[in-house]
C-alpha positions as CSV (number, residue, x, y, z in Angstrom):
1,M,-0.1,0.0,0.1
2,G,2.8,2.4,0.9
3,K,4.4,1.8,-2.7
4,G,1.3,2.7,-4.5
5,L,1.1,6.0,-2.5
6,A,4.4,6.9,-3.3
7,N,3.8,6.1,-7.1
8,G,0.9,8.5,-6.9
9,R,2.9,11.2,-5.4
10,R,5.6,10.7,-8.0
11,E,3.0,11.0,-10.7
12,T,1.5,14.1,-9.2
13,L,4.9,15.6,-9.0
14,K,5.6,14.9,-12.4
15,K,2.4,16.3,-13.8
16,Y,3.2,19.4,-11.7
17,M,6.6,19.8,-13.1
18,L,5.3,19.3,-16.7
19,R,2.8,21.7,-16.1
20,K,5.3,24.3,-14.8
21,V,7.8,23.8,-17.8
22,I,5.0,24.0,-20.3
23,G,3.8,27.2,-18.7
24,R,7.2,28.6,-18.8
25,I,7.7,27.6,-22.5
26,L,4.0,29.4,-23.5
27,F,5.1,32.5,-21.5
28,R,8.2,32.8,-23.6
29,L,6.6,32.0,-26.8
30,D,4.0,34.9,-25.9
31,K,6.8,37.3,-25.3
32,I,8.3,36.4,-28.7
33,L,5.1,36.8,-30.4
34,L,4.3,40.2,-28.8
35,Q,7.9,41.6,-29.7
36,T,7.4,40.1,-33.2
37,K,4.1,41.8,-33.5
38,K,5.4,45.2,-32.0
39,E,8.4,45.1,-34.5
40,A,6.1,44.5,-37.5
41,R,4.0,47.3,-36.4
42,E,6.9,49.7,-35.9
43,E,8.1,48.7,-39.3
44,K,4.9,49.3,-41.1
45,N,4.5,52.7,-39.4
46,H,7.8,53.8,-40.6
47,A,7.4,52.7,-44.1
48,A,4.2,54.9,-44.4
49,V,5.8,58.2,-43.2
50,T,8.6,60.5,-43.5
51,I,10.2,61.3,-40.1
52,K,12.6,64.1,-39.4
53,D,15.6,63.9,-36.9
54,A,14.9,63.0,-33.4
55,S,11.3,62.2,-33.6
56,L,9.7,59.0,-32.3
57,L,6.6,56.9,-33.4
58,L,5.7,55.5,-29.8
59,D,4.3,52.0,-29.0
60,E,0.4,53.4,-29.3
61,C,1.1,54.9,-32.6
62,E,-0.9,53.6,-35.4
63,I,-0.5,55.1,-39.1
64,Q,-2.7,54.1,-42.1
65,N,-1.3,55.4,-45.4
66,F,-3.7,54.4,-48.1
67,R,-2.1,56.4,-50.5
68,H,1.3,54.5,-50.1
69,D,3.4,57.5,-50.5
70,K,5.2,58.2,-47.5
71,T,6.0,62.0,-48.6
72,K,2.3,62.5,-47.9
73,I,2.7,62.2,-44.1
74,V,5.5,64.3,-42.7
75,I,6.5,64.5,-39.2
76,G,8.9,67.4,-38.2
77,E,11.9,67.2,-35.8
78,K,11.5,66.4,-32.1
79,T,8.0,65.4,-32.5
80,Y,6.4,62.5,-30.5
81,V,3.5,60.5,-32.0
82,R,1.3,58.3,-29.8
83,G,-1.8,58.8,-31.7
84,E,-3.3,57.6,-34.9
85,L,-2.5,59.2,-38.3
86,L,-5.0,58.1,-41.3
87,L,-4.5,59.3,-44.9
88,F,-7.3,58.4,-47.2
89,G,-6.5,57.1,-50.6
90,H,-8.4,59.8,-52.5
91,G,-6.0,62.5,-51.4
92,G,-4.8,65.0,-48.8
93,E,-1.7,65.3,-46.8
94,I,-0.6,65.4,-43.1
95,H,2.2,67.6,-42.0
96,I,3.1,67.8,-38.3
97,G,5.5,70.5,-37.4
98,H,8.6,70.5,-35.2
99,D,8.6,69.9,-31.4
100,C,5.1,68.6,-31.4
101,Y,3.4,66.0,-29.3
102,I,0.4,63.8,-30.4
103,G,-1.0,62.2,-27.6
104,A,-2.7,58.8,-27.1
105,G,-6.1,58.6,-28.4
106,T,-5.7,61.7,-30.9
107,R,-6.9,60.9,-34.4
108,I,-5.6,63.1,-37.2
109,W,-7.1,62.0,-40.7
110,S,-6.6,63.8,-44.1
111,A,-9.6,65.7,-45.7
């Protein structure tokens, strides 16, 4: 009877260890996936806009350029963008000056 109890504890410990290892693997995979998504979003944003020196597109920034012409969205020097910039395909341009801050939740759309 004692041997069966020891085997039961061993199996419980194995299951616990297996869950712990799987949890760590999933955590790391999730972290890698989030980093990959972030890098893809940053690459897409930078491809859609002309950015001057010392300006930043921060994590919350979302840029949609349906004209696919990065010269139509221009961000000046020392400007921080957290909000959304949207350039419609039918026309318009977005020019943001120097030393500006576009806060999170801000939406600037071309006319």
